[in-house]
N, C-alpha and C positions, 0 to 999 in steps of 0.2 A: 401585819403581813407575815406570812409563813416563811420561816428561814429556809433557804435552799439547802437541801441535804444531798451530798454527793456520795454515791457508793464508792468505797475505797477500791482503788486499783493498785496492783502490786508493782514493785520495781521490775519484776520479771515481765509484766505486761508491757511496760514502757519500753524495755529493751527489745521485746519481741516486735512491737509496732515499728520501732526504728529500723531494725534489721530485716524484718519480713520473714525471718526464718530462725528456727532454733532446734537443735538436736541434743538429746541428753539420754543418759542411761537411767532406767527406772530405779534400780537398786541403789544408785548413788544419790537419789533424791532426798533420802533421809527424812528429817522432820520438816524440811522446807516446803512451804505451800506455793505451788506454781499457779497462782490465780491469773487468768487472762480472759479477755473478751472472746468467748468461743465463737460468736457469730462472725468474726473476722478471719478465722484461720482454719485451714484444712489440717487434718491430723492423720498420721499413719503410725500405728503401734505394732511392734513385734514383741509379743509377750508369751511367757510360759507360766502356767498356773491354772487355777480353776476360777472361772468368772461367769457372770451373767450380764449380758449386754442388752439393754432396751434401746432399740433403734427404730425411730418412727413408730409404726404400729406393730412391730415384731419384737420378739425376745429370743436371743441366742444364748444358750447355755453351753459353755465351752470348757474343755479340760485339755491340757497339753499346750502345745505352741500354736498360736494363731497370728494372723496378720489382719489388723483392723484398719478400715478406712473411714474417717469421720468427715462428713460434709458439714460446714458451718451453717448451712441453711436447713438442716434436718435435725430435729431434736433427738438427743440420745443421752443415756446415762449408763454408768458402768458400776457394777457391784463386784468387788473382789471377794471371793469366797475362801480361797486357800490362804494359809498363814504366810507362805513365802510367794513372792511374785517378782519375776525378773524380766528384763527385756529392754527395749529402746522405744523412744518416742521422737517423732519429728513434727513440728508445727510450721506451717508456712502460709502466707497470704496469697490470694489470687493474683495480686499485683506482682509479687515476687516471681511467681511461676510464669506469668504472662510474658515476661521478658524473654522467655524461651521460645524458639521457633516451633517447639513441640507442644505448645500450650493446649492445642486442640485435644491431645490425648487425655488431658485431665478432664476437660469439659465433657468429652464423649465416653469416658471410661464408665463401664457398668458398675464399678465399685463405688463411685461417688453419686450415682443417679438415684432418684426416688425409685424404689422398687428394685434396685440393683442388689449386688452381693457385697455387703460391707465387711464380711468375715470370711477368711480363708483358713482352712486347716493346713498346717505346715509340717512337713516331715523333718527328721533330723538332718538329712542332707541339705534340704532347702534352708533350714534354719542356719546352718553353718555358713552358707553362701550369703544369706541376707544379713547375718551378724556382721560380716566383713563390710558390707555396704554402709550399714548404720555407723560402724566404728570409723570408717573413712570420712563420713560426713561430720562426725563429732570432732575429728582431728582437723579437718579442713576449715571448719568455722573459726578455729583458733589461729589459723595461719595468716601470713601477710601476702599470700599469693594474689596478684591483682585480679585474676579471673576466677577467684574461688566461688563466687556466686553462680557463675555459669557452670562450673564443675559440679556444684551441689545440685543445681537443677537437672543436670545429666544423671546424677545418682537417683534423684526422685523419679525421673522418667524410667530409669532402669528397673527400679522396684515395681513400678506400675506395669511395665511390659513383661517382666518376669512373672508377675501375678496373673496377667492375662493368659500367659502360657499354661498356668496351673489350673485355670478355671474351665469347667466343662463347657463345651461348645454351645450346648442348649441354653446356657445362661446369657448368651450374647443377644438373644432375640429381643428386639426393641418393640415395645408396645407404644405405638405413636397415635393411638386414637384420641379423640377430643377429650374424653373423660380423664385419661391419663395425663394429658398435657395440662388440663385445668387443675387437677389434683396436685401436680408438681408445682405449679405456680402458687396455688393456695398455701401449700405447706412451706414453701420458701418465704412467702409473704408473712405467714404466721411467725416463723422463727426469727425473722428480721425485726420483729417488735421487741425482741429481748436480747441481752438482759436489760432490766430496768436499772439505770445508774443514778437517777436523781428523782426526787419527789416533785420537782418543778415542772416536769413534763410527763404527766400521767398517760397511761396507756389509752390510745384512741380507738383502736379496732378491737371490740370486745364481743361482738355478736356475728352470727352468720350473715345477717343483713348488712352489717358494716363491711364485711369482706366482699360480699356480692356487689355492693355499690362500688367499692374500690376496684374490683376486677371487671366491672361493667357487664355483669351477667345477672340474670334473674336468680333470686335466692333459691327457688325450687330447683333450678337447673344445677346450681352449685351443690346443693344438698344431694341430689341424685348422683352426680359425678363422684363426689367424695365417698359416698356410701358404696358405690359400685367398685371403686378402686381399692379402698382401704378397709371396708367393712365397718367403719365407724362413721357416725354423723359429723357434720361440720361443727356443731355445737360441742360434741364430745372432744374433738381435737382441741378446740379453743379452751374449753374448761380444763382439760388435763394440762395444757401448757401453762395456763394461769396458775393453777394449783402448784405445779412444779416450781414456778418462779416465786410464788408466795412462800413456799417452804424454804427456798434458798435465801430469800430476804430475811425470813424469821431466824434462820440459822446463822447467817453470815454478816448481818448488819445490826447496828444498835438502834435502828429506826423503831419508833413506837408502832403498835399495831394499827393505829389510825393512819399514820404516815404511810405504812405499807399498803393499806387499803386504798388510800387516795392515789398512790403511785400506780396501782393496778386498775384505776378507773372507777372506783366505788366512791360515790359522793358522800356516803355516811358510813361510819364504822360498823353500825349494826348490819348494813347490807353485806359488807365484807365478812363479818363474823358468821352470818347465816350461810353465805355461799361456801365458806371454808368448811364449816361444820357439816353441811349437807354432803360435801364431796369427800371428806376425810373421816368423819365420825367424831371429830374433836374440834375444839375452838382454837384459834391462833395462839392465844396466850398459853394454853395447856400444851400445845405442840412445841412451842418454844422452850418451855420448861423441861419437857421430856427429852429434848435433844441436848440439853446442857450436860 
């Protein structure tokens, strides 16, 4: 019987799940690795430096100070290009924010929506104001004030509303057609399959047909909607997300290649090897060695 292998979670992740919120200064992070289950937490970053952000099907190259909004249901990755990178990060769960009477502003905000605006360029004046809010949250989370959670939720709402004031009005237009709604649901469902944390529960939804059945639509209709809205096929989205997770598992776990392949839904190691090489140009073992 195959021994159950559990992907390691950090102490930071356990604390984050318990509290539902965490704020910290990026330059104070040092060598500490803040590993957490991304699919459970929203993220807002105020950063200064040069970076490249891959968010859903778009890439944003930024230099200077930006405000970034990360939705746990939308795949994204961040490449830091500059040698110095400073700023602040807050992480919070939907449950934490829902306790606020203003929770609708989070759900309806264009910053967190599929096709929304996840990155805002920030001026020096705006940076000074936002710095103060982030610093207050960091201080408040250490306090013994009985209503500190509500105060922190108010600070989050303030950041969101200040950001809405900065965003051009034309970006608020909401596309509510059927294709957009279906694409939004599909991308959310896709991201909810990850991260893979154990080999005992392999990935179940691996094809466009699987997702179409789960969403109760015809696969051709799903494919047309996804292509129309994102410019990519359903299969491409699924493949890219599986490859991203495969790379993360190869880099950050000691699972064997066959265990990783099984966890990602491949019945035989050769199937996984062929899939990985076809989409990356190298095999899993070679990729793992190159990243050491």
